[in-house]
TITI-914786 format. One record per atom (N, C-alpha, C): x, y, z; residue number from 1; residue in one letter. Coordinates in steps of 0.001 Angstrom, whole numbers, padded with zeros to 6 digits. Example, Ala and Ser with C-alpha at 12.3 -4.5 7.8 and 13.67 -1.06 7.14 Angstrom:
2
east->013190 north->-005690 up->007800 pos->1 code->a
east->012300 north->-004500 up->007800 pos->1 code->a
east->013200 north->-003300 up->007800 pos->1 code->a
east->012850 north->-002250 up->007080 pos->2 code->s
east->013670 north->-001060 up->007140 pos->2 code->s
east->012900 north->000030 up->007870 pos->2 code->s
This chain:
78
east->127396 north->072894 up->046235 pos->1 code->m
east->128171 north->073429 up->045137 pos->1 code->m
east->127286 north->074431 up->044394 pos->1 code->m
east->127905 north->075418 up->043790 pos->2 code->a
east->127182 north->076423 up->043010 pos->2 code->a
east->127998 north->076779 up->041772 pos->2 code->a
east->127280 north->077114 up->040708 pos->3 code->e
east->127937 north->077513 up->039458 pos->3 code->e
east->127249 north->078764 up->038942 pos->3 code->e
east->128034 north->079745 up->038557 pos->4 code->a
east->127480 north->080989 up->038028 pos->4 code->a
east->128128 north->081304 up->036691 pos->4 code->a
east->127288 north->081462 up->035674 pos->5 code->k
east->127796 north->081928 up->034388 pos->5 code->k
east->126659 north->082518 up->033570 pos->5 code->k
east->126979 north->083572 up->032861 pos->6 code->n
east->126014 north->084268 up->032010 pos->6 code->n
east->124750 north->084687 up->032752 pos->6 code->n
east->124910 north->085127 up->033999 pos->7 code->g
east->123772 north->085602 up->034774 pos->7 code->g
east->122884 north->084517 up->035340 pos->7 code->g
east->123307 north->083266 up->035230 pos->8 code->l
east->122541 north->082130 up->035741 pos->8 code->l
east->123284 north->081528 up->036924 pos->8 code->l
east->122586 north->081342 up->038036 pos->9 code->l
east->123151 north->080719 up->039229 pos->9 code->l
east->122507 north->079355 up->039382 pos->9 code->l
east->123325 north->078303 up->039327 pos->10 code->t
east->122835 north->076938 up->039495 pos->10 code->t
east->123339 north->076419 up->040826 pos->10 code->t
east->122411 north->075912 up->041629 pos->11 code->l
east->122744 north->075378 up->042941 pos->11 code->l
east->122623 north->073863 up->042920 pos->11 code->l
east->123565 north->073192 up->043589 pos->12 code->y
east->123618 north->071734 up->043642 pos->12 code->y
east->123559 north->071286 up->045096 pos->12 code->y
east->123050 north->070088 up->045315 pos->13 code->g
east->123008 north->069512 up->046656 pos->13 code->g
east->124346 north->068878 up->047002 pos->13 code->g
east->124452 north->068356 up->048204 pos->14 code->k
east->125687 north->067692 up->048637 pos->14 code->k
east->126013 north->066506 up->047736 pos->14 code->k
east->124984 north->065905 up->047122 pos->15 code->d
east->125202 north->064789 up->046204 pos->15 code->d
east->125599 north->065271 up->044808 pos->15 code->d
east->125716 north->066586 up->044651 pos->16 code->r
east->126103 north->067263 up->043417 pos->16 code->r
east->125075 north->067115 up->042304 pos->16 code->r
east->123839 north->066873 up->042698 pos->17 code->k
east->122744 north->066869 up->041739 pos->17 code->k
east->122117 north->068258 up->041746 pos->17 code->k
east->121745 north->068723 up->040565 pos->18 code->e
east->121191 north->070062 up->040428 pos->18 code->e
east->119899 north->070214 up->041218 pos->18 code->e
east->119843 north->071296 up->042004 pos->19 code->l
east->118647 north->071594 up->042794 pos->19 code->l
east->117772 north->072646 up->042119 pos->19 code->l
east->118401 north->073751 up->041690 pos->20 code->m
east->117618 north->074836 up->041104 pos->20 code->m
east->118508 north->075798 up->040338 pos->20 code->m
east->117861 north->076572 up->039477 pos->21 code->n
east->118501 north->077650 up->038736 pos->21 code->n
east->117826 north->078953 up->039116 pos->21 code->n
east->118627 north->079985 up->039291 pos->22 code->l
east->118112 north->081322 up->039587 pos->22 code->l
east->118699 north->082294 up->038572 pos->22 code->l
east->117892 north->083241 up->038122 pos->23 code->f
east->118396 north->084237 up->037184 pos->23 code->f
east->117518 north->085478 up->037218 pos->23 code->f
east->118091 north->086573 up->036750 pos->24 code->v
east->117366 north->087832 up->036594 pos->24 code->v
east->117629 north->088285 up->035167 pos->24 code->v
east->116580 north->088436 up->034399 pos->25 code->v
east->116734 north->088865 up->033012 pos->25 code->v
east->116717 north->090394 up->032922 pos->25 code->v
east->117449 north->090917 up->031967 pos->26 code->a
east->117532 north->092366 up->031795 pos->26 code->a
east->116255 north->092942 up->031203 pos->26 code->a
east->115570 north->092149 up->030385 pos->27 code->s
east->114369 north->092630 up->029723 pos->27 code->s
east->113315 north->091531 up->029737 pos->27 code->s
east->112149 north->091851 up->030259 pos->28 code->n
east->111037 north->090916 up->030303 pos->28 code->n
east->109870 north->091637 up->029647 pos->28 code->n
east->109587 north->091279 up->028412 pos->29 code->t
east->108617 north->092061 up->027648 pos->29 code->t
east->107236 north->091420 up->027602 pos->29 code->t
east->106265 north->092271 up->027337 pos->30 code->k
east->104868 north->091851 up->027235 pos->30 code->k
east->104753 north->090836 up->026094 pos->30 code->k
east->104308 north->089624 up->026456 pos->31 code->e
east->104200 north->088580 up->025443 pos->31 code->e
east->102754 north->088170 up->025172 pos->31 code->e
east->101939 north->088208 up->026209 pos->32 code->d
east->100557 north->087757 up->026067 pos->32 code->d
east->099738 north->088312 up->027232 pos->32 code->d
east->098518 north->087858 up->027367 pos->33 code->k
east->097658 north->088396 up->028427 pos->33 code->k
east->098132 north->088028 up->029828 pos->33 code->k
east->098999 north->087026 up->029955 pos->34 code->y
east->099513 north->086615 up->031260 pos->34 code->y
east->100787 north->087379 up->031655 pos->34 code->y
east->101349 north->088083 up->030708 pos->35 code->h
east->102547 north->088901 up->030933 pos->35 code->h
east->102254 north->090308 up->030403 pos->35 code->h
east->101434 north->091077 up->031144 pos->36 code->p
east->100902 north->092327 up->030616 pos->36 code->p
east->101820 north->093557 up->030695 pos->36 code->p
east->103005 north->093427 up->031264 pos->37 code->v
east->103857 north->094611 up->031408 pos->37 code->v
east->105250 north->094366 up->030825 pos->37 code->v
east->105903 north->095445 up->030504 pos->38 code->n
east->107294 north->095397 up->030063 pos->38 code->n
east->108172 north->095787 up->031244 pos->38 code->n
east->109151 north->094960 up->031535 pos->39 code->i
east->110064 north->095241 up->032640 pos->39 code->i
east->111477 north->095331 up->032078 pos->39 code->i
east->112108 north->096459 up->032303 pos->40 code->q
east->113496 north->096667 up->031901 pos->40 code->q
east->114314 north->096807 up->033176 pos->40 code->q
east->115274 north->095914 up->033386 pos->41 code->q
east->116038 north->095928 up->034633 pos->41 code->q
east->117499 north->095542 up->034394 pos->41 code->q
east->118132 north->096278 up->033497 pos->42 code->k
east->119520 north->095993 up->033131 pos->42 code->k
east->120439 north->096046 up->034351 pos->42 code->k
east->120313 north->097089 up->035165 pos->43 code->e
east->121186 north->097241 up->036332 pos->43 code->e
east->120991 north->096100 up->037324 pos->43 code->e
east->119741 north->095701 up->037522 pos->44 code->e
east->119452 north->094611 up->038453 pos->44 code->e
east->120017 north->093287 up->037945 pos->44 code->e
east->119916 north->093052 up->036651 pos->45 code->a
east->120462 north->091830 up->036061 pos->45 code->a
east->121980 north->091795 up->036216 pos->45 code->a
east->122627 north->092930 up->035985 pos->46 code->e
east->124083 north->093003 up->036155 pos->46 code->e
east->124467 north->092783 up->037615 pos->46 code->e
east->123721 north->093385 up->038531 pos->47 code->a
east->123993 north->093221 up->039964 pos->47 code->a
east->123806 north->091766 up->040383 pos->47 code->a
east->122774 north->091102 up->039863 pos->48 code->f
east->122560 north->089698 up->040199 pos->48 code->f
east->123715 north->088844 up->039672 pos->48 code->f
east->124197 north->089146 up->038480 pos->49 code->g
east->125334 north->088412 up->037919 pos->49 code->g
east->126562 north->088519 up->038815 pos->49 code->g
east->126820 north->089701 up->039336 pos->50 code->q
east->127951 north->089905 up->040253 pos->50 code->q
east->127725 north->089164 up->041564 pos->50 code->q
east->126487 north->089245 up->042089 pos->51 code->f
east->126158 north->088522 up->043304 pos->51 code->f
east->126341 north->087020 up->043094 pos->51 code->f
east->125856 north->086505 up->041965 pos->52 code->a
east->125924 north->085067 up->041682 pos->52 code->a
east->127370 north->084582 up->041656 pos->52 code->a
east->128262 north->085350 up->041043 pos->53 code->q
east->129682 north->084982 up->040996 pos->53 code->q
east->130261 north->084905 up->042403 pos->53 code->q
east->130013 north->085931 up->043210 pos->54 code->a
east->130545 north->085971 up->044573 pos->54 code->a
east->129938 north->084863 up->045433 pos->54 code->a
east->128644 north->084637 up->045300 pos->55 code->f
east->127960 north->083609 up->046076 pos->55 code->f
east->128491 north->082220 up->045722 pos->55 code->f
east->128651 north->081947 up->044437 pos->56 code->a
east->129172 north->080648 up->043996 pos->56 code->a
east->130585 north->080430 up->044541 pos->56 code->a
east->131411 north->081463 up->044472 pos->57 code->r
east->132781 north->081356 up->045014 pos->57 code->r
east->132748 north->081003 up->046498 pos->57 code->r
east->131900 north->081706 up->047256 pos->58 code->e
east->131804 north->081486 up->048697 pos->58 code->e
east->131311 north->080070 up->049013 pos->58 code->e
east->130285 north->079630 up->048334 pos->59 code->i
east->129725 north->078290 up->048554 pos->59 code->i
east->130764 north->077217 up->048218 pos->59 code->i
east->131410 north->077373 up->047076 pos->60 code->n
east->132373 north->076361 up->046640 pos->60 code->n
east->133596 north->076319 up->047554 pos->60 code->n
east->134078 north->077460 up->047984 pos->61 code->e
east->135216 north->077493 up->048916 pos->61 code->e
east->134848 north->076812 up->050233 pos->61 code->e
east->133655 north->077064 up->050727 pos->62 code->a
east->133212 north->076480 up->051996 pos->62 code->a
east->133081 north->074961 up->051904 pos->62 code->a
east->132876 north->074456 up->050684 pos->63 code->n
east->132692 north->073018 up->050491 pos->63 code->n
east->133883 north->072337 up->049825 pos->63 code->n
east->134993 north->073057 up->049713 pos->64 code->g
east->136208 north->072469 up->049150 pos->64 code->g
east->136154 north->072175 up->047662 pos->64 code->g
east->135291 north->072858 up->046941 pos->65 code->i
east->135168 north->072672 up->045492 pos->65 code->i
east->136078 north->073689 up->044811 pos->65 code->i
east->137078 north->073206 up->044101 pos->66 code->t
east->137976 north->074112 up->043383 pos->66 code->t
east->137699 north->074126 up->041887 pos->66 code->t
east->137057 north->073084 up->041383 pos->67 code->d
east->136749 north->072974 up->039958 pos->67 code->d
east->135343 north->072406 up->039800 pos->67 code->d
east->134381 north->073265 up->039484 pos->68 code->v
east->132988 north->072849 up->039380 pos->68 code->v
east->132804 north->071847 up->038248 pos->68 code->v
east->133456 north->072105 up->037130 pos->69 code->k
east->133332 north->071204 up->035971 pos->69 code->k
east->133794 north->069792 up->036334 pos->69 code->k
east->134923 north->069680 up->037009 pos->70 code->a
east->135439 north->068384 up->037427 pos->70 code->a
east->134516 north->067725 up->038451 pos->70 code->a
east->133949 north->068516 up->039357 pos->71 code->a
east->133050 north->067967 up->040379 pos->71 code->a
east->131776 north->067425 up->039733 pos->71 code->a
east->131260 north->068133 up->038712 pos->72 code->k
east->130072 north->067649 up->038010 pos->72 code->k
east->130382 north->066361 up->037253 pos->72 code->k
east->131558 north->066311 up->036642 pos->73 code->k
east->131966 north->065111 up->035900 pos->73 code->k
east->132111 north->063925 up->036841 pos->73 code->k
east->132695 north->064162 up->037991 pos->74 code->e
east->132877 north->063119 up->039012 pos->74 code->e
east->131515 north->062604 up->039501 pos->74 code->e
east->130562 north->063508 up->039665 pos->75 code->a
east->129227 north->063128 up->040140 pos->75 code->a
east->128530 north->062250 up->039109 pos->75 code->a
east->128737 north->062520 up->037824 pos->76 code->r
east->128108 north->061704 up->036769 pos->76 code->r
east->128670 north->060285 up->036755 pos->76 code->r
east->129936 north->060139 up->037105 pos->77 code->k
east->130580 north->058816 up->037133 pos->77 code->k
east->130048 north->057957 up->038263 pos->77 code->k
east->129866 north->058609 up->039422 pos->78 code->g
east->129574 north->057882 up->040634 pos->78 code->g
east->128169 north->057621 up->040889 pos->78 code->g
């Protein structure tokens, strides 16, 4: 199962437990000595958001998931 919203792609295992989150931020600014550069990638963040929506739809359709919210709720019960 997969869920995409606000530029965040969350992937779940067959047991519907969260596996990982993927995202691309539009702006990643210099914060300290470990983050020495400013990265501006608005177009890439928007493209990832579109990819995430399409990918989640494809994954969920292939696995018979029509309602992610309901599937997550069902997983918490069981």
